[in-house]
N, C-alpha and C positions, 0 to 999 in steps of 0.2 A: 470412442471410451478414450478416446486423445486425455477428456478431461479427467477418464478414470489413470489410465495409466502413461504419463509422459511419453517421447518419444527419448532415446540417451542423452540427445543435445541438449534440452532444455531442463532435463533435470540436470547437467550439471552445472548448467547454465543459473540454476536458480540456487545451488548449494553454494556456488559461489561467487555470486554478492553481495554486498557485505548486509550483517542488520546490528541494527542498536535498539535493546525492547524499549529503549527510554521511552526512541524519538521512533519507531516504526507499530501502524496500524493497520486496522482493517478499516475506509471510512464508506459508508450507506451511500451507494448510486439508484439511483431508479432505471436505466436501462443493464447495467451487468450483475446489479444485487450490492456485492463488497467489492471492494478493490483497495491494493495496496498503497498505503499512504503516509509519509510520513512528516512529524510535527517542524514549522516554521521557527514559533514560536507562540512567546506567553504570557498574559498579559490577567490578572486577575484570574475570576472565571476563562476569558476566553482565552482558545484555544483555533491558532490558525494553524492547515495540517495544506501540504499541498498531497494531490494524486500523482501515480505515474504516468495520467495522463497531462500530465502539469496541468488539475482548473488550481485553484486555491480556493476553498468555504471556511470561513470560522463558525464558527459554535463558546 
C-alpha cells in the first residue's frame, strides 16, 4: 500500500518541493500512466514539457 500511504519521509519531501501552478502539470506516460512535468517553453499552440525523468516532449 505504499502508493496509498507513502512513508513519512516521502510525504515530507513531497510537501517541501516547490510547486508553480502555472508551470507544473501531469504528462501522459506509456509505462507509468502519468508523471509530473514542468513547462519549459511555449511557442503559439506548441508547449515543450520536461518530465521528472528528464524526458522532453512537445505537443
